[in-house]
C-alpha positions as CSV (number, residue, x, y, z in Angstrom):
1,M,120.2,68.4,58.6
2,L,123.0,66.2,57.2
3,K,122.6,63.6,60.0
4,S,118.8,63.7,59.4
5,I,119.2,62.9,55.7
6,Y,121.7,60.1,56.4
7,G,119.3,58.7,59.0
8,E,116.6,58.5,56.3
9,F,119.1,57.1,53.8
10,E,120.2,54.4,56.3
11,K,116.5,53.3,56.6
12,S,116.3,53.1,52.8
13,L,119.5,51.0,52.6
14,R,118.4,48.8,55.4
15,K,115.2,48.0,53.5
16,K,117.1,47.4,50.4
17,Y,119.9,45.2,51.7
18,S,118.4,43.8,55.0
19,Q,121.7,43.7,56.9
20,K,120.7,45.2,60.3
21,E,123.9,44.2,62.1
22,A,126.2,46.2,59.9
23,F,124.3,49.4,60.5
24,E,124.9,49.3,64.2
25,E,128.6,49.9,63.5
26,L,127.7,53.0,61.5
27,K,126.4,55.1,64.4
28,E,129.8,56.4,65.5
29,Y,130.5,57.7,62.0
30,S,129.2,61.2,61.0
31,T,131.1,62.0,57.7
32,S,130.0,60.7,54.4
33,E,133.6,59.4,53.7
34,N,133.6,57.2,56.8
35,I,130.1,56.0,56.1
36,V,131.0,55.0,52.5
37,S,134.1,53.0,53.6
38,K,132.1,51.2,56.3
39,L,129.3,50.3,53.9
40,I,131.9,48.9,51.5
41,K,133.8,47.0,54.2
42,N,130.6,45.4,55.4
43,K,129.6,44.5,51.8
44,I,126.4,46.5,52.1
45,V,127.3,48.3,48.9
46,K,129.6,47.1,46.2
47,D,131.7,50.2,45.7
48,E,131.6,54.0,46.0
49,K,129.9,54.3,42.6
50,T,127.0,52.1,43.7
51,Y,126.7,54.0,47.0
52,L,126.6,57.4,45.1
53,K,124.0,56.0,42.8
54,D,121.8,54.9,45.7
55,L,122.3,58.2,47.5
56,H,121.4,60.2,44.4
57,S,118.2,58.1,43.9
58,F,117.3,58.5,47.6
59,L,118.0,62.3,47.7
60,I,115.7,62.9,44.7
61,K,112.9,60.9,46.4
62,Y,113.6,62.7,49.7
63,T,113.5,66.1,48.1
64,K,110.2,65.3,46.4
65,H,108.8,64.2,49.7
66,Q,109.9,67.3,51.5
67,L,108.5,69.6,48.7
68,K,105.2,67.7,48.9
69,N,105.0,68.3,52.7
70,E,105.6,72.1,52.1
71,Y,102.1,72.4,50.6
72,S,99.3,73.2,53.1
73,S,95.8,74.8,53.2
74,D,97.2,78.3,53.8
75,K,99.3,77.9,50.5
76,I,96.1,77.0,48.6
77,I,94.2,79.9,50.3
78,A,97.0,82.3,49.3
79,H,96.8,81.2,45.6
80,L,92.9,81.3,45.6
81,I,92.7,84.8,47.1
82,Q,95.3,86.1,44.7
83,G,93.2,84.5,41.9
84,L,90.2,86.3,43.3
85,E,92.0,89.6,43.2
86,D,93.0,89.0,39.6
87,S,89.4,88.1,38.7
88,E,88.2,91.3,40.3
89,K,90.7,93.3,38.2
90,I,89.6,91.5,35.0
91,A,85.9,91.9,35.8
92,N,86.4,95.7,36.3
93,L,88.3,96.0,33.0
94,M,85.5,94.1,31.2
95,Y,82.8,96.2,32.9
96,E,84.6,99.4,31.8
97,R,84.6,98.1,28.2
98,V,80.9,97.0,28.3
99,S,79.8,100.2,29.9
100,E,81.7,102.4,27.4
101,L,80.3,100.5,24.4
102,F,76.8,100.4,25.7
103,S,76.9,104.2,26.5
104,T,77.3,104.9,22.8
105,Y,74.2,102.8,22.1
106,D,72.0,104.0,24.9
107,P,73.6,106.7,27.1
108,E,70.5,107.4,29.2
109,K,69.9,103.8,30.1
110,E,73.6,103.3,30.9
111,K,73.4,105.9,33.7
112,E,70.5,104.0,35.3
113,L,72.4,100.7,35.3
114,E,75.5,101.5,37.4
115,N,75.8,97.9,38.7
116,M,77.9,95.7,36.5
117,K,75.7,92.7,36.9
118,K,72.5,94.6,36.2
119,L,74.0,96.2,33.2
120,S,75.2,92.9,31.8
121,E,71.9,91.2,32.4
122,Y,70.0,94.1,30.7
123,I,72.2,93.9,27.6
124,V,71.9,90.1,27.3
125,K,68.1,90.2,27.6
126,N,67.1,93.5,25.8
127,V,69.8,94.6,23.4
128,K,69.2,93.0,20.0
129,P,70.2,93.9,16.4
130,G,67.9,96.4,14.9
131,K,67.2,100.1,14.9
132,N,67.9,101.9,18.1
133,K,64.8,103.6,19.5
134,N,66.9,105.9,21.8
135,E,67.2,109.3,20.2
136,M,70.7,110.0,21.7
137,G,72.3,106.6,21.0
138,W,74.4,105.5,18.1
139,D,72.9,102.8,15.9
140,L,75.3,99.9,16.3
141,N,75.3,97.4,13.4
142,K,74.5,93.7,13.8
143,E,78.1,92.6,14.3
144,E,78.7,95.3,16.9
145,I,75.5,94.3,18.8
146,I,76.7,90.7,18.8
147,I,80.1,91.7,20.2
148,L,78.4,93.9,22.9
149,R,76.2,91.0,23.9
150,K,79.2,88.6,24.0
151,F,81.1,91.0,26.2
152,A,78.2,91.2,28.6
153,S,77.7,87.5,28.6
154,E,81.3,86.8,29.4
155,L,81.2,89.4,32.2
156,L,78.2,87.6,33.8
157,N,80.1,84.3,33.6
158,Y,83.1,85.9,35.2
159,L,81.0,87.3,38.0
160,K,79.5,83.9,38.6
161,F,82.9,82.3,38.8
162,K,84.0,85.1,41.2
163,E,81.0,84.3,43.5
164,E,81.8,80.6,43.4
165,L,85.5,81.3,44.2
166,E,84.5,83.5,47.2
167,K,82.2,80.7,48.5
168,Y,84.9,78.1,48.3
169,I,87.5,80.4,50.0
170,E,84.9,81.0,52.8
171,S,84.4,77.2,53.3
172,L,88.1,76.6,53.3
173,M,88.8,79.4,55.8
174,K,86.0,78.2,58.2
175,K,87.8,74.8,58.4
176,F,91.4,76.1,58.4
177,A,91.1,79.3,60.5
178,P,87.6,79.4,62.1
179,N,88.4,82.1,64.7
180,L,90.2,84.4,62.2
181,T,87.2,83.9,59.8
182,I,84.7,85.1,62.4
183,V,86.8,88.1,63.6
184,A,88.1,89.3,60.2
185,G,85.8,87.7,57.8
186,P,86.8,85.0,55.3
187,I,88.0,87.2,52.5
188,L,90.0,89.6,54.7
189,G,91.3,86.8,56.7
190,A,92.5,85.0,53.5
191,R,94.2,88.2,52.3
192,L,96.0,88.6,55.6
193,I,97.3,85.0,55.4
194,S,98.3,85.5,51.8
195,N,100.2,88.8,52.6
196,A,102.0,87.2,55.6
197,G,102.9,84.1,53.7
198,S,101.2,81.6,55.9
199,L,99.0,81.3,59.0
200,E,102.1,80.4,61.0
201,K,103.9,83.6,60.0
202,L,100.8,85.7,60.6
203,S,100.3,84.2,64.1
204,K,103.9,85.3,65.0
205,F,103.2,88.9,64.1
206,P,102.5,91.5,66.8
207,S,99.2,93.4,66.5
208,S,101.0,96.5,65.4
209,T,102.4,94.6,62.3
210,I,99.0,93.1,61.5
211,Q,97.4,96.6,61.7
212,V,99.6,98.0,58.9
213,L,99.9,94.7,56.9
214,G,99.3,95.5,53.3
215,A,100.4,99.2,53.7
216,E,104.1,98.4,53.1
217,K,104.6,101.2,50.5
218,A,103.2,103.8,52.9
219,L,105.3,102.4,55.8
220,F,108.6,102.5,53.7
221,R,107.7,106.1,52.6
222,H,107.3,107.1,56.2
223,L,110.7,105.5,57.1
224,K,112.5,107.0,54.1
225,S,111.0,110.5,53.8
226,G,109.4,111.1,57.2
227,A,105.8,111.1,55.8
228,K,102.9,110.3,58.1
229,P,102.9,106.6,59.1
230,P,100.0,104.5,57.9
231,K,97.3,103.8,60.5
232,H,95.9,100.7,58.8
233,G,96.5,98.4,55.9
234,L,94.3,95.5,54.8
235,V,92.2,95.8,58.1
236,L,90.7,99.0,56.6
237,Q,88.5,96.6,54.5
238,H,86.7,95.4,57.7
239,P,83.1,96.8,58.1
240,L,83.8,97.9,61.6
241,V,86.8,100.0,60.5
242,L,85.1,101.4,57.5
243,S,82.1,102.6,59.6
244,A,84.4,104.1,62.3
245,G,84.6,107.6,60.8
246,K,87.4,109.6,62.4
247,K,88.1,106.8,64.8
248,K,89.4,104.4,62.1
249,G,92.9,104.3,63.6
250,K,91.7,103.3,67.1
251,V,89.3,100.7,65.7
252,A,92.0,99.3,63.4
253,R,94.3,98.9,66.4
254,M,91.7,97.1,68.4
255,L,90.7,94.9,65.5
256,A,94.4,94.0,64.9
257,S,94.7,92.9,68.5
258,K,91.7,90.5,68.2
259,I,93.0,89.2,64.9
260,M,96.4,88.4,66.5
261,I,94.7,86.4,69.3
262,A,92.4,84.6,66.7
263,C,95.4,83.7,64.5
264,R,97.5,82.3,67.4
265,T,94.5,80.3,68.7
266,D,93.8,78.8,65.2
267,Y,97.5,78.0,64.6
268,F,98.4,76.4,67.9
269,S,95.0,74.6,68.5
270,K,94.8,73.6,64.8
271,G,91.4,75.2,64.6
272,K,89.9,73.1,67.4
273,K,89.5,75.9,70.0
274,K,86.6,78.2,69.2
275,I,86.8,81.7,70.6
276,G,85.9,83.8,67.5
277,E,82.5,84.8,68.6
278,K,83.7,85.9,72.0
279,L,86.5,88.0,70.4
280,L,84.2,89.7,68.0
281,N,81.7,90.5,70.7
282,E,84.4,92.0,72.9
283,L,85.6,94.1,70.0
284,K,82.1,95.5,69.3
285,N,81.6,96.3,73.0
286,K,85.0,98.2,73.1
287,I,84.1,100.1,70.0
288,K,80.8,101.3,71.6
289,N,82.8,102.7,74.6
290,I,85.3,104.7,72.5
């Protein structure tokens, strides 16, 4: 690492001082002390203070460059999927408040509108200040009705944002990890990448690890107290696993195996090799023969 940094520093000094001949003599030196003395001797730098100043300036630029290169699409995907999960929690909390408040106004209608989007749309369109015609409901005053309508309106805006975020994550996943997107689905695939830390790390996991990824608490409980080991983690969210009934464990294991292949193909081929459809069809056929 030290030699690599000094190699880059040498290039920056060469550009600055344009003395190529002097640098040829520096190759045999590996310690900073010898490099400094040689630079001063060849009059490339004035003194040690000047050298340290140049080195300090270079290291700051070098660090910034290295940090910039650390960012990649899987980092953005991880942030976005975590943001989506946060938005789901907020939407559920807002729905709970809207539902509770509306149930005091019209409890019979609230039971009919169990979907958060339908309930919010109904409130925005139909609930207005005035006498409540429902016999069971409480007569909310004008200010309370306005607050209820604002709650519902904000919930609708949040649901719209959530849909837009899901669409963008899907488009990003199709470009970055096309095979994983087909096999696991864009949202589940993004959650797996986020949980692993990156596509590179996920591609290095064996299928057994992928199968229980996201069930760390249950796994540690098993290791610590001898409780039953988890059969599946995030992969439980996949439609094929959810619909497997008592065979969820077997289907989760087969799915994890296909996800492992998809991840490795995406990572090592940079998303250029397309085998997602083939993997998914193989998985479906195996499930039929269980």
